[in-house]
N, C-alpha and C positions, 0 to 999 in steps of 0.2 A: 483638379488634382485630387487623387485619393487621400483619405485620411492617413493611411499607412505611409505614403510617400511624404506627407507633410509633417508628420510626427517628429518631434526631436530625437526620439529613440524608437528604433524598430526592433521590438522584443520577439525573439524566436524562441518558443516554448517547445521542448522536445519532450513527447509522450510516447512511451513504448508499451505500456501495459494498462490493463483495466484498473488496477489498483492505484497505481501512481497517477493516472488521469483523474480519477475520482478526487484524490488529494489536491489536485491542481486547479480544480474547477473554480474555487473562489478566487485564486489569483489570476486565472484567465479573464474572468469577468471584471476584476478590478483594473487589469492591464487595459483591456478593451475600453473601459469607461473613462479612463484618465485622459485628459485633454493633451498631455505631452507625451503620450505613448502610443505605439501603433502595434497591434498584435499579429504576430505571425505563428502559426502552428505547424510543427512537422511532426507527422504520424509514422511510426515505424515499429519493429519487432512484433511483439505478440499480438497487437492489434489488427495485423494483417494476415493472421492464421486462422483458417476456418476451424482447426481443431479445438482452438480456444474462444470460439464465438465470433471471430471476425469482428472484433469490438470498434474497429474503425467507423462502423455504421453509426455507433453511439455517438463518436465525435462529430460525424457529419449531421446527425440529427440536431445536435445542439447548436449548430450554426456558426462554429468557430471558422475563422479563415484559414484554411488549410493550404499551405504553399508547396508541400511535398508529402509523398508517401514513399517511404524508404524500406524496401524488404531486407530483412537481416536473417534471423533464423529461418530455417526450413521446418523446424518442429518435429524432426525425425528421430530426436533423442540420441544421435550418434555422438561419440565423444569429441568430435570436432566442430559439431554445429555451432556452438556458442563462439568459438574462436573465429570460424569463418564468417559468422554472422556480424561479429564486432568489425571485422575488416570491411564487410560491405556497407555497414552502417556509417563508419567514419567517411568513407568516400561518398556515399550518397548524400549524408547530411551536410558535409563540406560543399558539395556542388550546390545544394539548395540554399545554403547561406550566402554563398557568393552570388548566386543568381538574384536573391531577393534582397541584397545589399543590407543585411542584418548588422545591427549594432551592438547588441547584447544577446547572448544565449542564456536561457534559464532551463536548468534540470534539476530534478528532485531525486534524492535517495542514492541507491547503491546498485542498481542493476546495470547490465552491460549497455543497455540502451542509452542510460544517462552517461556512461563513460564514453560511448561513441559520439554523443553530442558534445561532451566536454573536449574531446580530443580534436573534434572537427573545428570547434570554436578556437582553440589555442593555436592550432596549426594554420588557421586562416586569419589570425591576428584580431580576433573578435573578443570583446569582454564577456567573461563567463560568471554567472552567478548561480549559486548552488543552495538548494533548500534541504534541511535535514541534515546537513553535515554535523560532525561532532558527536553523533549517536554511537553506541557501542553494541555490538552483537557479535562476538568473537566466535561464536559457534557455526557461522556460515562464511563462505567464500565471499559473499557481498561486502562484509566488513572491511575487507582489503581494497575493494573497488571504491567504497565510500571515501576512504582515506586518500586514494589516489586522486579522486576528483578534488578533494580539498586542497591538495598541493597544485592543482592546476588552476582553481577558481580565484576570481579578483574579488567578488563579493559574496558574503557568507550570510545565510539566513537560517541559523540553528533554531530548533523548536523549545529548547529550554536553556536555562542559565548554566545548568550542568554541562551540557553540550557546548555551549559558548565558552566555558572555561577550558575545556579540553581543546577546542580550536586554538586558543591562545597558547596553551601549553605546547601545541605542535608547531608554533612558530608563526601562526597567523597574526598580521597587525590588529590591535585592538579595533582601530578605526574602520576595518573591513568587516567587523563582525556585528550584526544586527539580530538581536533575539525577537523574533516575529511571533513564536508560537507555533503549534502544528496546524497547517492549513486544513487537514482532515477534520479538525473539529469545527470549523466554520459552519458548514452546512449540517453537520451533527446536532450542534446546539440548537440551530433553527428548528429542526424537527423534532427534537427530544421532548420538548414540554408537552405537546398535545399528545404525542405517542405514549408518553409516560403516564399521563392522566387517563387515557383510555385504557391501558393496560391495568392501572390499579383499580379501575371500576369493574373489572372482569371477575368473576368467580373463579379462584384457582382451581376448585374441585371440578368445574364444569369443562376444563379444557386439558389437552395432552401436553405434558411437559415437553419442551423442544430444545434440541442441541443444534447450534450452528456450527458446522465442521468445515474448518479451513486449514488445509495440511498442504505444505509446500515441500518438494524435494530440496535436498541440502547438497546435491552434487554426488551422491553415492550411486552404486549400480542399482539398475531398476529392480532387481530381485530384492535387495535390501529395503528400498523405499517401499515396495509393495508389501513387504512383511510387516514393516512398522505401522503402515496404514490399515492393514488388515487387523493388527492387534488394537488400534485405536478404535476402529469401527466395532469390533466385537465387544469392547468394554462399554461403549455409549450404548449399544443395543441391550446389553445385559441389565443396564440401568432403567430399561423400559422408556427410553427416550426416543421421540421422534427425531429423525435426522434430516436437516437441510444441508446438503453437502455441496460446496463450490469447487469446481475444477481447480487443480494446481496452476501454478505459472509453468513456463516453459523451460526452466532449468533442467539440467542433466538429471535423469532418474524420474521424470515426470511420467513416462509410460508405465512405470511400476505403480505409481499412485493411482493413475487412471484405471489400470487393470483392477486394483484392489476395489475401487469403487463400482466398477462394473459387476465384479463378482458378488459383492455385497448387496447390490439391487437385485440381482438374480435370486439370492437366498433369503430375501426379506419379503414379508407380506406386504400386499397392496396397501398404500398408504402409509407406510412405515417410513419410506425414504423419499426425498425430493432432492432431484440433482439438478444443478444449474452449471452450465459451462461458463457463464459469467452473469452478473447482475448489474444493471445500472446504478450508479451510486446511491440515488434516493431509495432504490428498492433494497439495496444491501443495508443501508442505514436502518430502514424499517424492519428488516429481518433480525439485525443485530439488537435492536430496541425490544422487539417481541420475544426473543429467545430467552430461555431460562439460563443458558450457559453457552459460552463460546469454546470450542475445543479445536485444538491444532497447534500450529506454529506461525501464524500470521502476526504481524505487527498490530494488527486492529485489536487483537486481543490484549495487548500491552498498553496501547495509547487510547484508542476510542472506547473500548468496552468499559473500562474503569471510570471513564469520564461520564458515562451515563449510568453506572450503578450496576451494569451487567458483568456477573462473575465470568472469568476465564481460566481455563486449564491450558497452559503453555506446555506443550509436550517436546522433549528433546532439547538440544542445544542451540537451535537456529536463533532464538531471541535472547540467549543467555547473556546477561550484562546490560540489557536495555533497560533504561529508566522507566518505572512503572508510572502510569498515568493516575494511579490511586491504589486503594486497597481492593482486595477481591480477585488478585491474580494468584494462581496456585501452579506451581511448577512441578513437573513430573517427568522422570526418566521414561524411556521408551520401552517400558516393560508393563505387562498387564496389571500386576499388583499396584505398581506405582501410579499409573493412570487412574485406576479404579479408586484408589484412596484419594487423590487429588480431586477426582470428580465429585465424589461424595461430600468432601469439605466444601467445594463450590456451590453444590446444591443446597447444603445446609446454610450456606452464607445468606441466601435469600428465602429459604422455605423453613428454617428452623423456628425455634421458639421466639428468637429474637432477630427477625430478618433484618438485614443491613444493606437493602438495595438503595444506596444513596450515591447520588453523583458526586465525583471527586473533581474539583476544578482547581486550576492554579499551576500545575506542574508544566502542562503544555500550552499555557495561555488561556485567553478569553474568547476565542472564535473569532477574531478580527486579523487573522494572519495574512490573508489575502490582500486586504487594504493597505497593510503596512509594506508588504513586498512591492506593490505597484508604486506607493509613494516614495520608497527609497530607490527604486529603479528610475523613476523620473528625475531624481536629484544626482543621480550617479555621474 
């Protein structure tokens, strides 16, 4: 008899994006290692889109037991692509859960891939566990999706005490709320010490300052998203920073962000810009650790960057209201002057007369979230 069939709980983890997959890896490892759990992985959404790097191959290389690949979005940036993708996701994931006789479904965050997994679990009578519920980011559509998943979930794994209090305030029973920390910090803390020591040993004058740029659409028209991204990139270039740019997610308006990136590359000198459709988690962490600043609107600038002392410029409203993982996060409106002012403050944070590039720990846990999630699931 296989280990998955003999396990007390068959835990189906739904992953739809490169970002959430990177955050889930420590939980995947802990679930697979636990003697009373059997791991099942359902891959869907962005993972299966060539335009965004077909990151299902990364999941396959890592060797997890994939029980289904569910196509959702087509990635054409049409107004109905997300809605149609959600419908396909619910049906495909539900069929996979039924065939695999899953007993618990685990989802993370606030995207439609997680919502599809949640709806599939609830409508097939399977217990649902949710990671990173209780966070607040009212500047984005995903905030409503996160709260919808909260109302569907049976077990809640918030990343902070602040998020846990919000869940209880939403009516979630206290005994279902377990503060585990942010799983994205688990691997980050493992890699940070050696990388930080190596970075500190380098001569700052001998290297080019670098900005890690990660900007996602917020559901607006492609032309608006393109204009916002063009402004951001022009400001970063004006500060004479080398740009390492990661492609956006597949939310509505992504084609405008991609068009701005391609135009910027064409107008930049060789060696000024490096573009990645996606990066494996360890490579992304290394890039974040080596960067002088993170610029954009990714949650990694709010949670992971301050945890290891990398300053971040948070542009626009997408992460507005999210709890900071520490100091060194500077907010800016989507205007040239606001981004430039915040960027200069961020650069002075680490290169001024009194640099303060110090890790800040405690807000989002100690780097053992995956182990806690597995232990609680086993006792569910």
